[in-house]
C-alpha positions as CSV (number, residue, x, y, z in Angstrom):
1,M,-9.8,-10.8,-47.6
2,T,-9.0,-12.9,-44.5
3,E,-7.6,-11.3,-41.4
4,A,-5.9,-14.3,-39.8
5,I,-4.9,-17.9,-40.2
6,V,-6.7,-20.0,-37.5
7,I,-5.7,-23.6,-36.6
8,T,-7.0,-26.3,-34.3
9,P,-5.0,-29.5,-33.8
10,V,-7.3,-32.4,-33.1
11,K,-6.7,-35.7,-31.3
12,D,-10.0,-37.4,-30.7
13,S,-12.3,-35.9,-28.1
14,P,-15.1,-35.6,-30.7
15,T,-17.6,-33.9,-28.4
16,T,-15.5,-30.9,-27.5
17,T,-13.8,-30.9,-30.9
18,I,-17.1,-30.3,-32.7
19,E,-18.0,-27.6,-30.2
20,T,-14.7,-25.9,-30.9
21,I,-15.0,-26.1,-34.7
22,D,-18.6,-25.0,-34.8
23,A,-17.9,-21.9,-32.6
24,I,-14.9,-20.8,-34.7
25,C,-17.0,-21.2,-37.9
26,Q,-19.5,-18.8,-36.3
27,S,-16.9,-16.1,-36.0
28,D,-18.0,-12.6,-37.0
29,Y,-14.6,-12.0,-38.6
30,N,-13.1,-13.2,-42.0
31,I,-10.6,-15.9,-41.2
32,E,-9.0,-18.9,-42.9
33,Y,-9.5,-21.9,-40.7
34,Y,-7.5,-25.2,-40.7
35,V,-8.2,-28.3,-38.6
36,Y,-5.3,-30.7,-38.3
37,N,-6.4,-34.3,-37.5
38,D,-3.5,-35.9,-35.6
39,F,-4.1,-39.6,-36.1
40,S,-7.5,-39.6,-34.4
41,Q,-9.6,-42.8,-34.2
42,K,-11.7,-43.7,-37.2
43,E,-14.9,-42.3,-35.6
44,T,-13.4,-38.9,-35.0
45,R,-12.0,-38.8,-38.6
46,Q,-15.4,-39.5,-40.0
47,M,-17.0,-36.9,-37.8
48,L,-14.5,-34.3,-39.1
49,V,-15.2,-35.3,-42.7
50,E,-18.9,-34.9,-42.2
51,A,-18.4,-31.6,-40.3
52,Q,-16.3,-30.2,-43.1
53,Q,-19.2,-30.8,-45.5
54,Q,-21.4,-28.6,-43.3
55,L,-19.0,-26.0,-42.0
56,N,-16.4,-23.7,-43.6
57,F,-13.0,-25.0,-42.7
58,N,-10.1,-26.8,-44.3
59,L,-9.3,-30.3,-43.0
60,I,-5.8,-31.9,-43.0
61,H,-5.2,-35.5,-42.0
62,L,-1.7,-35.7,-40.7
63,E,-1.6,-39.4,-41.5
64,D,-1.6,-38.4,-45.2
65,I,1.6,-36.3,-44.5
66,T,3.7,-38.1,-42.0
67,N,4.3,-41.5,-40.4
68,T,5.3,-40.0,-37.1
69,P,2.9,-41.0,-34.3
70,S,0.9,-38.4,-32.5
71,P,1.5,-35.8,-31.0
72,N,2.7,-33.9,-34.1
73,Y,2.3,-30.4,-32.7
74,K,5.7,-29.3,-34.0
75,L,4.8,-30.3,-37.6
76,V,1.4,-28.5,-37.3
77,L,3.1,-25.3,-36.0
78,E,5.7,-25.4,-38.8
79,M,3.0,-25.8,-41.5
80,A,0.9,-23.1,-40.0
81,Q,3.8,-20.6,-39.6
82,T,4.8,-21.1,-43.2
83,M,1.2,-20.4,-44.4
84,A,0.8,-17.3,-42.1
85,I,4.1,-15.8,-43.3
86,E,3.3,-16.5,-47.0
87,K,-0.1,-14.8,-46.6
88,R,1.2,-12.0,-44.3
89,K,-1.3,-12.8,-41.5
90,P,-1.1,-13.4,-37.8
91,L,-1.7,-17.0,-36.6
92,I,-4.4,-17.9,-34.0
93,I,-4.3,-21.3,-32.3
94,V,-7.5,-22.5,-30.7
95,E,-7.2,-25.9,-29.1
96,S,-9.9,-28.6,-29.4
97,D,-11.2,-28.2,-25.8
98,V,-11.9,-24.4,-26.1
99,V,-15.1,-22.7,-27.2
100,V,-14.8,-19.2,-28.5
101,K,-17.5,-16.5,-28.9
102,P,-18.4,-14.9,-32.2
103,D,-16.3,-11.8,-31.5
104,T,-13.3,-13.6,-29.8
105,L,-11.1,-13.8,-32.9
106,R,-11.8,-10.3,-34.0
107,Q,-10.9,-8.9,-30.6
108,L,-7.6,-10.9,-30.6
109,I,-6.6,-9.7,-34.0
110,Q,-7.5,-6.1,-33.2
111,L,-5.3,-6.2,-30.1
112,V,-2.4,-7.6,-32.0
113,N,-2.8,-4.9,-34.6
114,T,-3.1,-2.2,-31.9
115,K,-0.1,-3.3,-29.8
116,K,2.8,-3.0,-32.1
117,D,5.2,-4.6,-29.6
118,A,3.1,-7.7,-29.2
119,G,4.6,-11.1,-29.7
120,M,1.6,-13.0,-28.5
121,V,-1.9,-12.2,-27.2
122,G,-3.8,-14.8,-25.3
123,A,-7.5,-14.9,-24.4
124,I,-8.1,-15.9,-20.7
125,T,-9.8,-19.2,-20.0
126,V,-12.9,-19.7,-17.8
127,D,-15.0,-22.6,-16.7
128,K,-18.8,-23.0,-17.2
129,Q,-19.4,-20.8,-14.1
130,G,-17.2,-18.0,-15.6
131,N,-14.3,-18.5,-13.2
132,Y,-10.7,-18.3,-14.4
133,N,-9.4,-21.9,-14.8
134,F,-6.4,-23.8,-16.0
135,P,-4.0,-22.6,-17.2
136,Y,-4.6,-19.1,-15.9
137,T,-5.5,-19.9,-12.3
138,F,-2.7,-17.6,-11.2
139,E,-5.0,-14.6,-12.1
140,K,-7.1,-14.1,-9.0
141,T,-8.8,-10.8,-9.8
142,K,-11.6,-10.5,-12.4
143,S,-11.0,-7.7,-14.9
144,D,-11.5,-6.7,-18.5
145,K,-7.9,-5.3,-18.8
146,T,-5.3,-6.5,-21.2
147,I,-2.1,-7.0,-19.1
148,E,1.5,-7.7,-19.8
149,T,2.4,-11.1,-18.4
150,S,5.7,-12.7,-17.4
151,H,3.9,-16.1,-17.3
152,S,3.9,-18.3,-20.4
153,L,0.8,-18.0,-22.6
154,S,-1.0,-21.3,-23.2
155,F,-2.1,-22.1,-26.8
156,C,-5.7,-22.6,-25.6
157,C,-6.7,-19.5,-27.6
158,T,-3.7,-17.3,-28.5
159,C,-2.8,-15.0,-31.4
160,I,0.9,-14.9,-32.5
161,S,1.8,-11.7,-34.3
162,L,3.2,-11.8,-37.8
163,Q,6.3,-9.8,-36.7
164,F,7.2,-12.5,-34.2
165,L,6.4,-15.3,-36.7
166,E,9.0,-13.8,-39.0
167,K,11.5,-13.5,-36.2
168,F,11.6,-17.0,-34.8
169,S,11.3,-20.2,-36.9
170,F,9.3,-23.0,-35.4
171,K,11.7,-25.4,-37.2
172,E,14.1,-24.6,-34.3
173,L,11.7,-26.1,-31.8
174,S,13.0,-29.3,-30.1
175,A,11.9,-32.6,-31.6
176,N,12.2,-34.1,-28.1
177,K,9.2,-32.1,-26.8
178,D,5.5,-32.6,-27.3
179,W,4.1,-29.1,-26.4
180,F,5.6,-25.7,-27.2
181,D,3.6,-22.9,-25.6
182,V,6.2,-22.4,-22.9
183,T,9.1,-22.4,-25.3
184,I,7.5,-20.1,-27.8
185,S,6.3,-17.7,-25.0
186,R,9.9,-17.4,-23.9
187,Q,11.2,-17.0,-27.4
188,S,8.8,-14.1,-27.9
189,K,10.2,-12.2,-24.9
190,K,13.8,-13.1,-25.9
191,A,13.1,-11.5,-29.3
192,G,12.1,-8.3,-27.6
193,Y,8.3,-8.6,-27.8
194,I,5.7,-8.4,-25.1
195,N,3.2,-11.1,-24.3
196,Y,-0.3,-9.9,-23.4
197,L,-3.1,-11.7,-21.5
198,A,-6.5,-10.3,-22.5
199,K,-8.6,-10.7,-19.4
200,G,-11.5,-9.0,-21.2
201,I,-11.6,-11.8,-23.8
202,E,-12.9,-14.9,-22.1
203,V,-13.1,-18.4,-23.7
204,L,-14.6,-21.5,-22.2
205,H,-12.0,-24.2,-21.5
206,L,-12.8,-27.8,-20.9
207,P,-9.2,-29.0,-19.8
208,H,-7.6,-32.1,-21.1
209,S,-10.6,-33.4,-22.9
210,S,-8.4,-35.1,-25.5
211,R,-5.9,-36.3,-22.9
212,P,-8.0,-37.3,-19.9
213,W,-5.1,-39.0,-18.2
214,K,-3.7,-35.5,-17.5
215,N,-6.4,-34.9,-15.0
216,L,-4.4,-37.2,-12.7
217,K,-2.2,-34.2,-12.2
218,Y,-4.9,-32.8,-9.9
219,T,-6.4,-36.0,-8.5
220,N,-3.3,-38.2,-8.1
221,P,-0.1,-36.2,-8.9
222,L,2.2,-39.1,-8.0
223,L,0.6,-41.4,-10.6
224,Y,0.6,-38.5,-13.1
225,Y,4.3,-37.9,-12.8
226,Y,5.1,-41.6,-12.8
227,R,3.2,-42.1,-16.1
228,K,4.7,-38.9,-17.5
229,L,8.2,-40.1,-16.8
230,I,7.8,-43.8,-17.7
231,H,5.8,-43.3,-20.9
232,K,7.6,-40.0,-21.8
233,R,4.3,-38.2,-22.1
234,D,3.5,-34.5,-22.0
235,R,7.1,-33.3,-22.7
236,I,7.1,-29.5,-22.3
């Protein structure tokens, strides 16, 4: 019997995507894994098809479901939430620039099952040197503790409890936004749950691999915000 529904939304970035998928498929826990291909280029689609033949995951091409251009994160979350509730399982989101360890998903599920007041539990992200990196650079002290956090949890590698999934419908998310980790983190607290950051569960994060233009936020912030405004990108 599976212990959780795990999803990865994919938009190109084939190199990091295959690392993400392969690592999840090496998990030491029994999961049900879905990869959502959000209108990637033909080469990425073919890579996913070939990977599915070798690895144990379910592949969904959003172009077979909707005509809405990428990003379709709201649709992915709605579909995943419906599935998790029907199967009575927590939902774990692992984005396509994150590499987990074999025991990462098991540890997240065990934390959610242990902390009955949990709305969300996030694994902390690190770079290749093991330093905390985006989006958790606000954590300055290395630790293996699991802490309550008032900050929003990123969806880099985060488990959403079944009780919270049943409390807040993702259909209520704004269609005018692209990303929803901030909104859902706030809704979790609004519903009376606690969000936890698991500093003892580290995952490798290679930020913005599928959206390299976002690195301008650090190298040329004026240009980043100009493009964000003009092209209506990255609406949070």
